[in-house]
One Martini backbone bead per residue (centre of mass of N, CA, C, O) as a GRO file, in nm:
protein
  328
    1UNK     BB    1  10.956  14.118  13.509
    2UNK     BB    2  10.790  13.840  13.470
    3UNK     BB    3  10.603  13.650  13.668
    4UNK     BB    4  10.624  13.279  13.727
    5UNK     BB    5  10.464  13.225  13.948
    6UNK     BB    6  10.213  13.168  14.128
    7UNK     BB    7   9.928  13.286  14.195
    8UNK     BB    8   9.781  13.554  14.388
    9UNK     BB    9   9.479  13.559  14.558
   10UNK     BB   10   9.524  13.843  14.723
   11UNK     BB   11   9.500  13.977  14.461
   12UNK     BB   12   9.362  14.168  14.235
   13UNK     BB   13   9.102  14.220  14.009
   14UNK     BB   14   8.981  14.336  13.651
   15UNK     BB   15   8.799  14.091  13.559
   16UNK     BB   16   8.763  13.820  13.390
   17UNK     BB   17   9.072  13.879  13.269
   18UNK     BB   18   9.261  13.876  13.518
   19UNK     BB   19   9.499  13.944  13.737
   20UNK     BB   20   9.693  13.708  13.948
   21UNK     BB   21   9.926  13.913  13.937
   22UNK     BB   22  10.142  14.183  13.927
   23UNK     BB   23  10.183  14.158  13.594
   24UNK     BB   24   9.900  14.088  13.447
   25UNK     BB   25   9.852  13.783  13.439
   26UNK     BB   26   9.610  13.607  13.340
   27UNK     BB   27   9.309  13.513  13.240
   28UNK     BB   28   8.970  13.564  13.383
   29UNK     BB   29   8.657  13.370  13.422
   30UNK     BB   30   8.652  13.418  13.719
   31UNK     BB   31   8.492  13.487  13.992
   32UNK     BB   32   8.444  13.726  14.250
   33UNK     BB   33   8.347  13.871  14.550
   34UNK     BB   34   8.456  14.135  14.496
   35UNK     BB   35   8.469  14.426  14.367
   36UNK     BB   36   8.507  14.564  14.037
   37UNK     BB   37   8.677  14.713  13.807
   38UNK     BB   38   8.608  14.847  13.514
   39UNK     BB   39   8.659  14.691  13.205
   40UNK     BB   40   8.673  14.782  12.879
   41UNK     BB   41   8.691  14.498  12.752
   42UNK     BB   42   8.430  14.390  12.881
   43UNK     BB   43   8.243  14.593  12.746
   44UNK     BB   44   8.301  14.512  12.455
   45UNK     BB   45   8.210  14.215  12.487
   46UNK     BB   46   7.920  14.285  12.572
   47UNK     BB   47   7.843  14.437  12.317
   48UNK     BB   48   7.898  14.206  12.126
   49UNK     BB   49   7.689  14.015  12.255
   50UNK     BB   50   7.442  14.191  12.188
   51UNK     BB   51   7.469  14.189  11.881
   52UNK     BB   52   7.474  13.884  11.844
   53UNK     BB   53   7.195  13.826  11.969
   54UNK     BB   54   7.019  13.997  11.780
   55UNK     BB   55   7.092  13.874  11.509
   56UNK     BB   56   7.037  13.564  11.580
   57UNK     BB   57   6.744  13.593  11.675
   58UNK     BB   58   6.628  13.658  11.400
   59UNK     BB   59   6.705  13.392  11.263
   60UNK     BB   60   6.565  13.196  11.456
   61UNK     BB   61   6.276  13.307  11.425
   62UNK     BB   62   6.245  13.278  11.119
   63UNK     BB   63   6.296  12.968  11.106
   64UNK     BB   64   6.087  12.872  11.323
   65UNK     BB   65   5.823  13.043  11.186
   66UNK     BB   66   5.904  12.888  10.904
   67UNK     BB   67   5.803  12.607  10.745
   68UNK     BB   68   5.983  12.633  10.482
   69UNK     BB   69   6.238  12.605  10.698
   70UNK     BB   70   6.314  12.250  10.673
   71UNK     BB   71   6.563  12.229  10.542
   72UNK     BB   72   6.881  12.139  10.586
   73UNK     BB   73   7.006  12.415  10.539
   74UNK     BB   74   6.830  12.564  10.765
   75UNK     BB   75   6.909  12.387  11.004
   76UNK     BB   76   7.210  12.468  10.999
   77UNK     BB   77   7.168  12.772  11.026
   78UNK     BB   78   7.012  12.746  11.294
   79UNK     BB   79   7.244  12.622  11.454
   80UNK     BB   80   7.438  12.856  11.423
   81UNK     BB   81   7.253  13.076  11.546
   82UNK     BB   82   7.219  12.940  11.821
   83UNK     BB   83   7.515  12.937  11.903
   84UNK     BB   84   7.558  13.247  11.876
   85UNK     BB   85   7.340  13.329  12.074
   86UNK     BB   86   7.469  13.187  12.321
   87UNK     BB   87   7.732  13.343  12.308
   88UNK     BB   88   7.614  13.623  12.356
   89UNK     BB   89   7.477  13.552  12.626
   90UNK     BB   90   7.738  13.464  12.768
   91UNK     BB   91   7.877  13.742  12.764
   92UNK     BB   92   7.659  13.888  12.927
   93UNK     BB   93   7.644  13.703  13.179
   94UNK     BB   94   7.937  13.725  13.264
   95UNK     BB   95   7.939  14.023  13.317
   96UNK     BB   96   7.708  14.029  13.526
   97UNK     BB   97   7.828  13.823  13.735
   98UNK     BB   98   8.106  13.954  13.787
   99UNK     BB   99   7.989  14.259  13.866
  100UNK     BB  100   7.691  14.179  14.029
  101UNK     BB  101   7.712  13.831  14.081
  102UNK     BB  102   7.940  13.678  14.230
  103UNK     BB  103   8.025  13.329  14.133
  104UNK     BB  104   8.177  13.036  14.098
  105UNK     BB  105   7.950  12.851  13.991
  106UNK     BB  106   7.834  13.045  13.776
  107UNK     BB  107   8.096  13.087  13.623
  108UNK     BB  108   8.125  12.793  13.525
  109UNK     BB  109   7.860  12.793  13.363
  110UNK     BB  110   7.935  13.025  13.165
  111UNK     BB  111   8.187  12.891  13.056
  112UNK     BB  112   8.041  12.642  12.948
  113UNK     BB  113   7.860  12.800  12.753
  114UNK     BB  114   8.088  12.922  12.581
  115UNK     BB  115   8.220  12.660  12.491
  116UNK     BB  116   7.971  12.535  12.363
  117UNK     BB  117   7.892  12.762  12.158
  118UNK     BB  118   8.164  12.794  12.005
  119UNK     BB  119   8.187  12.500  11.922
  120UNK     BB  120   7.914  12.487  11.769
  121UNK     BB  121   7.981  12.706  11.564
  122UNK     BB  122   8.225  12.572  11.428
  123UNK     BB  123   8.079  12.301  11.362
  124UNK     BB  124   7.852  12.429  11.188
  125UNK     BB  125   8.039  12.525  10.965
  126UNK     BB  126   8.119  12.241  10.881
  127UNK     BB  127   7.835  12.133  10.808
  128UNK     BB  128   7.783  12.340  10.585
  129UNK     BB  129   8.020  12.258  10.409
  130UNK     BB  130   7.933  11.966  10.366
  131UNK     BB  131   7.659  12.033  10.238
  132UNK     BB  132   7.770  12.189   9.995
  133UNK     BB  133   7.942  11.967   9.877
  134UNK     BB  134   7.712  11.750   9.841
  135UNK     BB  135   7.530  11.931   9.653
  136UNK     BB  136   7.751  11.898   9.422
  137UNK     BB  137   7.849  11.598   9.421
  138UNK     BB  138   7.521  11.504   9.489
  139UNK     BB  139   7.287  11.643   9.317
  140UNK     BB  140   7.079  11.406   9.245
  141UNK     BB  141   7.064  11.304   9.577
  142UNK     BB  142   7.014  11.538   9.779
  143UNK     BB  143   6.691  11.515   9.753
  144UNK     BB  144   6.666  11.324  10.034
  145UNK     BB  145   6.640  11.130  10.313
  146UNK     BB  146   6.944  11.104  10.358
  147UNK     BB  147   6.999  11.404  10.406
  148UNK     BB  148   6.825  11.438  10.657
  149UNK     BB  149   6.968  11.226  10.830
  150UNK     BB  150   7.252  11.350  10.812
  151UNK     BB  151   7.178  11.617  10.945
  152UNK     BB  152   7.093  11.504  11.224
  153UNK     BB  153   7.362  11.372  11.286
  154UNK     BB  154   7.534  11.630  11.279
  155UNK     BB  155   7.379  11.775  11.506
  156UNK     BB  156   7.426  11.569  11.730
  157UNK     BB  157   7.735  11.574  11.722
  158UNK     BB  158   7.779  11.874  11.765
  159UNK     BB  159   7.621  11.906  12.041
  160UNK     BB  160   7.749  11.675  12.196
  161UNK     BB  161   8.045  11.772  12.187
  162UNK     BB  162   7.997  12.059  12.301
  163UNK     BB  163   7.878  11.977  12.575
  164UNK     BB  164   8.121  11.817  12.670
  165UNK     BB  165   8.322  12.050  12.668
  166UNK     BB  166   8.149  12.237  12.865
  167UNK     BB  167   8.146  12.026  13.117
  168UNK     BB  168   8.436  12.001  13.216
  169UNK     BB  169   8.464  12.250  13.413
  170UNK     BB  170   8.209  12.179  13.582
  171UNK     BB  171   8.316  11.871  13.662
  172UNK     BB  172   8.648  11.974  13.737
  173UNK     BB  173   8.814  12.075  13.477
  174UNK     BB  174   9.007  12.287  13.655
  175UNK     BB  175   9.220  12.564  13.812
  176UNK     BB  176   9.128  12.658  14.103
  177UNK     BB  177   9.336  12.444  14.270
  178UNK     BB  178   9.562  12.485  14.011
  179UNK     BB  179   9.716  12.746  13.884
  180UNK     BB  180   9.959  12.626  13.703
  181UNK     BB  181   9.728  12.486  13.504
  182UNK     BB  182   9.665  12.731  13.363
  183UNK     BB  183   9.555  12.931  13.126
  184UNK     BB  184   9.474  13.219  12.948
  185UNK     BB  185   9.185  13.095  13.054
  186UNK     BB  186   9.009  13.134  13.314
  187UNK     BB  187   8.947  12.802  13.442
  188UNK     BB  188   9.113  12.682  13.221
  189UNK     BB  189   9.310  12.451  13.116
  190UNK     BB  190   9.569  12.387  12.919
  191UNK     BB  191   9.470  12.113  12.805
  192UNK     BB  192   9.188  12.205  12.723
  193UNK     BB  193   9.280  12.429  12.524
  194UNK     BB  194   9.440  12.243  12.339
  195UNK     BB  195   9.205  12.070  12.246
  196UNK     BB  196   9.043  12.302  12.122
  197UNK     BB  197   9.262  12.395  11.920
  198UNK     BB  198   9.300  12.128  11.769
  199UNK     BB  199   9.006  12.108  11.681
  200UNK     BB  200   9.008  12.362  11.512
  201UNK     BB  201   9.228  12.277  11.309
  202UNK     BB  202   9.068  12.036  11.203
  203UNK     BB  203   8.828  12.198  11.098
  204UNK     BB  204   8.986  12.389  10.913
  205UNK     BB  205   9.112  12.169  10.732
  206UNK     BB  206   8.842  12.054  10.634
  207UNK     BB  207   8.732  12.316  10.510
  208UNK     BB  208   8.962  12.368  10.312
  209UNK     BB  209   8.931  12.106  10.151
  210UNK     BB  210   8.633  12.146  10.068
  211UNK     BB  211   8.670  12.425   9.923
  212UNK     BB  212   8.859  12.318   9.708
  213UNK     BB  213   8.653  12.121   9.588
  214UNK     BB  214   8.438  12.332   9.526
  215UNK     BB  215   8.607  12.497   9.327
  216UNK     BB  216   8.640  12.272   9.120
  217UNK     BB  217   8.340  12.226   9.063
  218UNK     BB  218   8.269  12.514   8.979
  219UNK     BB  219   8.465  12.533   8.742
  220UNK     BB  220   8.354  12.291   8.585
  221UNK     BB  221   8.061  12.388   8.557
  222UNK     BB  222   8.119  12.660   8.420
  223UNK     BB  223   8.253  12.536   8.171
  224UNK     BB  224   8.018  12.358   8.074
  225UNK     BB  225   7.812  12.588   8.039
  226UNK     BB  226   7.978  12.755   7.839
  227UNK     BB  227   7.987  12.535   7.617
  228UNK     BB  228   7.679  12.475   7.584
  229UNK     BB  229   7.607  12.809   7.551
  230UNK     BB  230   7.835  12.976   7.417
  231UNK     BB  231   8.016  13.129   7.589
  232UNK     BB  232   8.228  13.340   7.682
  233UNK     BB  233   8.526  13.346   7.839
  234UNK     BB  234   8.462  13.591   8.019
  235UNK     BB  235   8.209  13.472   8.156
  236UNK     BB  236   8.347  13.232   8.282
  237UNK     BB  237   8.547  13.399   8.450
  238UNK     BB  238   8.344  13.562   8.618
  239UNK     BB  239   8.192  13.327   8.748
  240UNK     BB  240   8.434  13.190   8.882
  241UNK     BB  241   8.540  13.433   9.043
  242UNK     BB  242   8.286  13.475   9.215
  243UNK     BB  243   8.284  13.199   9.356
  244UNK     BB  244   8.570  13.213   9.478
  245UNK     BB  245   8.532  13.479   9.635
  246UNK     BB  246   8.314  13.377   9.825
  247UNK     BB  247   8.483  13.149   9.954
  248UNK     BB  248   8.713  13.334  10.053
  249UNK     BB  249   8.544  13.501  10.249
  250UNK     BB  250   8.448  13.275  10.431
  251UNK     BB  251   8.731  13.157  10.510
  252UNK     BB  252   8.875  13.424  10.584
  253UNK     BB  253   8.693  13.505  10.817
  254UNK     BB  254   8.735  13.259  10.994
  255UNK     BB  255   9.046  13.275  11.017
  256UNK     BB  256   9.082  13.574  11.120
  257UNK     BB  257   8.916  13.525  11.386
  258UNK     BB  258   9.048  13.237  11.509
  259UNK     BB  259   9.359  13.195  11.477
  260UNK     BB  260   9.488  13.379  11.693
  261UNK     BB  261   9.359  13.235  11.939
  262UNK     BB  262   9.453  12.943  11.880
  263UNK     BB  263   9.757  13.002  11.883
  264UNK     BB  264   9.773  13.133  12.165
  265UNK     BB  265   9.669  12.883  12.325
  266UNK     BB  266   9.929  12.714  12.256
  267UNK     BB  267  10.163  12.932  12.351
  268UNK     BB  268  10.034  13.018  12.603
  269UNK     BB  269  10.009  13.137  12.947
  270UNK     BB  270   9.926  13.254  13.268
  271UNK     BB  271  10.175  13.478  13.252
  272UNK     BB  272  10.039  13.633  13.049
  273UNK     BB  273   9.905  13.899  12.938
  274UNK     BB  274   9.574  13.994  12.912
  275UNK     BB  275   9.582  14.153  12.646
  276UNK     BB  276   9.627  13.913  12.451
  277UNK     BB  277   9.351  13.778  12.490
  278UNK     BB  278   9.172  14.008  12.414
  279UNK     BB  279   9.299  14.057  12.122
  280UNK     BB  280   9.205  13.751  12.029
  281UNK     BB  281   8.905  13.715  12.127
  282UNK     BB  282   8.745  13.941  11.991
  283UNK     BB  283   8.761  13.839  11.692
  284UNK     BB  284   8.612  13.570  11.753
  285UNK     BB  285   8.335  13.710  11.812
  286UNK     BB  286   8.296  13.829  11.522
  287UNK     BB  287   8.208  13.570  11.384
  288UNK     BB  288   7.919  13.572  11.518
  289UNK     BB  289   7.850  13.850  11.375
  290UNK     BB  290   7.898  13.749  11.063
  291UNK     BB  291   7.731  13.491  11.009
  292UNK     BB  292   7.447  13.609  10.942
  293UNK     BB  293   7.545  13.759  10.687
  294UNK     BB  294   7.667  13.512  10.528
  295UNK     BB  295   7.429  13.274  10.585
  296UNK     BB  296   7.143  13.448  10.596
  297UNK     BB  297   7.107  13.748  10.470
  298UNK     BB  298   7.194  13.634  10.174
  299UNK     BB  299   6.937  13.486  10.169
  300UNK     BB  300   6.656  13.515   9.978
  301UNK     BB  301   6.437  13.389  10.160
  302UNK     BB  302   6.507  13.552  10.416
  303UNK     BB  303   6.470  13.827  10.286
  304UNK     BB  304   6.169  13.800  10.223
  305UNK     BB  305   6.075  13.773  10.516
  306UNK     BB  306   6.193  14.037  10.626
  307UNK     BB  307   6.038  14.222  10.431
  308UNK     BB  308   5.756  14.124  10.512
  309UNK     BB  309   5.776  14.211  10.807
  310UNK     BB  310   5.834  14.513  10.754
  311UNK     BB  311   5.550  14.534  10.580
  312UNK     BB  312   5.322  14.345  10.723
  313UNK     BB  313   5.310  14.060  10.512
  314UNK     BB  314   5.335  13.802  10.669
  315UNK     BB  315   5.377  13.450  10.562
  316UNK     BB  316   5.450  13.119  10.643
  317UNK     BB  317   5.347  13.030  10.325
  318UNK     BB  318   5.557  13.120  10.150
  319UNK     BB  319   5.683  13.090   9.846
  320UNK     BB  320   5.957  12.877   9.739
  321UNK     BB  321   6.253  12.825   9.597
  322UNK     BB  322   6.445  12.571   9.544
  323UNK     BB  323   6.759  12.547   9.719
  324UNK     BB  324   7.083  12.511   9.732
  325UNK     BB  325   7.369  12.562   9.910
  326UNK     BB  326   7.530  12.660   9.650
  327UNK     BB  327   7.344  12.931   9.625
  328UNK     BB  328   7.451  13.079   9.906
   0.00000   0.00000   0.00000
């Protein structure tokens, strides 16, 4: 039977998310002083972090070094790529510090980095969704200074809130001195993880509502175009189905990656087996791996730059056709 008492610090750990008692419960992001046996789950997370870092580094470099990519849409994609890049680096650094240079202070910093980056990633997805909705709802006024101002405000709020969330465990809101207050991810407290999970559900609900509205606008526009150009009903159906399928893939990927971990964070506690946290956290990291494919590499302008770089004929002043977020 699973032991329900407070964790015993005298017993060994087996990785970031290690067992703090004999039953193998409570996942641990806290470093320890003595050497640890290599945990295969930690290796998988480190490999995921490496892939995430490489993918998103490409996106960040392309957007940063291409002056044509200064439109609000690309700023938001760049914010998402930066957040995911930091998340990948956080996974790598945490693995390195836990196994090769264990330190409680450094461990708290890397945990704060992971909380900040994953929070910024989720919030950046919301800002992209808002931008796409407004590009359809206010199509005539989208290309204005107001849109640029709104974009910078969303970026400031996104990163400001994310940094605040990440600083909480570093500034003392952790369970290092009070093990019973721990969540399924040490050293985060149960209350901290509940706040993060509730915030995620709020973001998910907002994205779901916005994408429902986007689907309605897309269907209405497709019908109007079909009537004006005398398209066949089948053409209208194909166009609408393609647009809805794209939105379903975007939202479905986000939900399938993050929902298991968010639900488990609400229901689980530090006595639960570490395996459960690994099994739900790993898919959440895959979202940062898939984001560049969904939001960046599918963009035709970014594709042109990548092909130009591969061919050795890159020019930062390549002409691009102005596209709205709804085209991506």
